C-alpha positions in Angstrom: 99.5 76.1 113.2 96.3 74.1 112.5 93.2 75.3 110.7 90.6 76.4 113.3 87.4 77.2 111.4 85.0 74.7 110.1 85.1 75.8 106.4 88.6 74.5 106.0 90.6 71.3 105.4 92.3 69.8 108.4 95.8 70.8 107.2 98.6 73.0 108.4 98.2 76.7 107.4 100.7 79.3 106.4 100.8 83.1 106.6 103.7 83.8 104.2 105.6 82.1 101.4 107.3 78.8 102.2 109.6 76.6 100.2 106.9 74.5 98.4 105.4 77.6 96.7 108.5 79.8 96.5 108.9 81.2 93.0 112.6 81.9 93.6 113.5 78.3 94.6 111.1 75.4 94.2 109.0 77.0 91.5 111.9 78.8 89.8 111.3 78.7 86.0 107.8 77.3 86.4 106.4 80.3 84.5 109.0 80.3 81.8 107.5 81.2 78.4 104.1 82.1 80.0 102.1 85.2 79.4 100.0 86.3 82.4 97.0 88.7 82.4 96.3 90.3 85.7 93.4 92.4 86.8 93.6 94.5 90.0 97.4 94.6 89.7 98.1 98.0 91.1 98.5 97.1 94.8 98.2 94.5 97.5 97.7 90.9 96.4 97.6 91.8 92.7 100.9 93.6 92.9 102.5 90.8 94.8 101.2 88.3 92.2 102.9 90.2 89.4 106.2 90.1 91.2 105.8 86.4 92.1 105.2 85.5 88.4 108.2 87.5 87.4 110.3 85.7 90.0 109.1 82.4 88.5 110.3 83.5 85.1 107.2 84.7 83.3 107.9 85.8 79.7 105.4 88.7 79.9 102.9 90.3 82.3 99.9 92.3 81.2 99.0 94.4 84.2 95.6 96.1 84.5 93.8 98.3 87.0 91.4 101.2 86.8 94.2 103.7 86.6 97.3 103.2 84.5 99.3 105.6 86.7 98.6 103.4 89.7 100.3 100.5 87.9 103.7 102.2 87.5 105.0 101.0 90.9 104.0 97.4 90.0 105.8 97.6 86.7 108.9 98.9 88.4 108.8 96.1 91.0 108.4 93.5 88.2 111.4 94.9 86.4 113.4 94.7 89.6 112.3 91.1 90.2 113.1 90.0 86.7 114.4 92.4 84.0 113.7 89.7 81.4 110.0 89.7 82.0 108.2 91.9 79.5 105.5 94.1 81.1 102.6 96.2 79.8 100.4 98.3 82.0 96.9 99.4 80.9 93.9 101.1 82.5 90.9 98.7 82.4 87.6 98.8 84.3 86.7 95.1 84.7 83.0 96.0 84.9 83.0 97.2 81.3 83.0 94.3 78.8 84.5 96.2 75.9 87.4 97.5 78.1 88.3 93.9 79.2 87.9 92.6 75.7 90.2 95.3 74.3 92.8 94.7 77.1 92.9 90.9 76.5 93.1 91.4 72.7 96.0 93.9 73.2 97.8 91.4 75.4 97.6 88.7 72.8 98.5 91.1 70.0 101.7 92.1 71.9 102.8 88.8 73.2 101.1 86.2 71.0 99.7 84.1 73.8 97.7 84.1 77.0 98.6 81.3 79.3 97.3 82.4 82.7 94.5 84.8 83.6 94.1 86.1 87.1 90.8 87.8 88.0 92.0 89.6 91.1 90.0 92.8 91.0 87.4 93.0 93.7 85.5 95.3 96.1 84.5 95.1 99.8 82.2 97.7 101.0 81.5 98.6 104.6 79.1 96.1 106.3 75.5 97.2 106.6 72.4 95.2 107.5 70.4 94.3 104.4 67.5 96.7 105.3 70.0 99.5 105.8 72.1 98.9 102.7 72.5 101.4 99.9 70.9 99.8 96.7 73.6 101.2 94.3 76.4 100.3 96.6 75.1 96.8 97.2 74.8 96.2 93.5 78.3 97.6 92.9 79.7 94.7 94.9 78.2 92.3 92.3 79.2 94.5 89.4 82.9 94.3 90.4 83.1 90.9 92.0 80.8 89.0 89.6 80.6 90.9 86.4 84.2 91.9 86.5 85.2 88.3 87.1 82.9 87.1 84.3 84.4 89.6 81.9 88.0 88.6 82.5 87.1 84.9 82.3 84.9 85.3 79.3 87.3 87.3 77.1 90.4 85.3 78.2 88.7 81.9 77.6 89.4 81.3 73.9 93.0 82.3 74.3 93.5 80.1 77.4 92.0 77.2 75.5 94.4 77.8 72.6 97.3 77.9 75.0 96.2 74.8 76.8 96.1 72.9 73.5 99.4 74.1 72.3 101.2 73.4 75.5 99.6 70.0 75.9 101.2 68.9 72.7 104.5 69.7 74.3 103.7 68.0 77.5 103.2 71.2 79.5 100.3 72.5 81.5 98.6 75.8 80.6 95.2 77.4 80.3 94.9 78.4 84.0 92.2 80.8 85.1 92.6 81.9 88.8 89.7 83.8 90.4 90.0 85.4 93.8 87.2 84.4 96.1 87.1 84.5 99.9 86.5 82.3 102.9 83.6 84.7 103.4 81.9 82.8 100.6 81.4 80.0 103.1 80.5 82.1 106.1 77.6 84.4 107.1 78.5 87.6 108.8 75.8 90.1 109.7 75.9 93.0 107.3 78.0 91.2 104.6 75.1 90.2 102.3 76.6 91.9 99.2 80.2 90.7 99.6 79.7 87.2 100.9 76.9 86.3 98.4 79.0 87.6 95.5 82.0 85.5 96.6 79.8 82.5 97.1 78.6 83.0 93.5 82.2 83.1 92.4 82.8 79.6 93.7 79.8 78.3 91.8 80.8 80.2 88.7 84.2 78.5 88.8 82.5 75.1 88.9 80.4 76.0 85.8 83.5 77.2 83.9 85.3 74.0 84.7 82.3 71.9 83.7 81.8 73.7 80.5 85.4 74.0 79.4 87.4 71.4 81.3 87.5 69.2 78.2 88.9 72.1 76.3 91.9 72.2 78.6 90.8 75.0 81.0 91.9 74.7 84.7 90.1 77.2 86.8 90.2 77.8 90.6 88.5 79.9 93.2 90.9 80.8 95.9 90.8 82.4 99.4 93.8 84.6 99.5 94.1 84.6 103.3 93.4 87.4 105.7 95.5 90.2 104.3 95.7 93.8 105.6 95.2 95.4 102.2 93.2 98.6 101.8 90.3 96.3 100.9 90.8 94.0 103.9 90.9 97.0 106.2 87.3 97.8 105.1 86.2 94.9 107.3 84.8 95.8 110.8 87.7 96.7 113.1 87.1 93.7 115.3 88.1 91.5 112.3 91.4 93.2 111.7 93.0 90.9 114.2 92.6 88.1 111.6 94.4 90.0 108.9 97.8 88.3 109.5 98.6 86.8 106.2 101.1 88.4 103.7 99.9 89.3 100.2 102.9 87.4 99.0 101.3 84.1 100.2 98.4 84.3 97.8 100.8 85.5 95.1 103.0 82.5 95.4 100.1 80.1 95.7 98.8 81.4 92.4 102.2 80.6 90.8 101.9 77.1 92.3 98.5 76.7 90.7 99.8 77.8 87.3 102.7 75.4 87.5 100.2 72.5 86.9 100.7 70.7 90.2 97.1 71.3 91.2 95.4 70.6 87.9 93.6 67.6 89.5 91.8 70.1 91.8 90.5 72.3 88.9 86.9 73.6 89.4 87.3 73.8 93.2 87.7 76.3 96.0 91.1 76.3 97.6 92.7 78.5 100.3 96.1 80.0 99.8 96.8 79.4 103.5 96.6 75.6 103.1 99.8 73.7 103.0 100.1 72.5 99.4 101.9 69.3 100.2 99.2 68.2 102.7 96.4 69.2 100.3 98.1 67.2 97.5 98.3 64.2 99.8 94.5 64.4 100.2 93.9 64.3 96.4 92.3 60.8 96.4 89.9 61.8 99.2 89.0 65.1 97.8 88.1 63.6 94.4 86.4 60.5 95.7 84.2 62.6 98.1 83.9 65.5 95.7 85.0 68.0 98.3 85.6 71.8 98.0 82.5 72.5 95.9 79.3 74.2 96.7 76.4 71.9 97.7 73.9 70.9 100.3 74.9 67.9 102.3 72.3 65.7 103.9 72.6 63.9 107.2 
């Protein structure tokens, strides 16, 4: 099917994994020797991402969420997908800098490297008009979506840079930072002032990270994971549930594709996991020449 909303590229869209991003086939072995740090890995897209990286041959996965017990199922699914992928689970509240710093340090201490960091943890609160919003709840959206993202990116940064340098000397791509955004960053739904502004800020943050550290080898992306019927997605007003038709596995496989190095040319930009990667790649020259997929005002 074709994209139908204005905040999208004119490309074919997908709702589930397809050959170009399949970790079991086309991307098999693309994550070999890689250590991946995942936040929000206990369910939904985060859980699917852990499995997808294991399928792609990841050497190790460091899986975090607020509750360690909630991560046991993910650990078991990873073991089933690839028994050779080492896995560690750890409780980590992404809004607490010291907790994220400790988790990242433990990951590197256990596995020696950090090649991919996925800031997947997020929150979506029930919609409410700005004047009716709960001040603490409104700010919580920013605490999780922005501060949590900042913490993962900030404390992973030095290790990702080191990995990028080491792998570049061997002709391999590494140092990938993947941050979950939303198409909501580009839209304006009544009652979504906390969620959609926080996601819009994520896109801009990704641009800054790339500007500051692209020369250091960092490749960072803001991605829309699709409309997924996760517990978080179901927080949307019921009328929007009809658009939750994408599998969590789609975004998971898309992240593996990003970490394969095939999209390094698009670092610092917003991408949708629903977009056909072959068609997006074919638009590379246009996207770069016109500086598309970044936040800006466009005059007439």
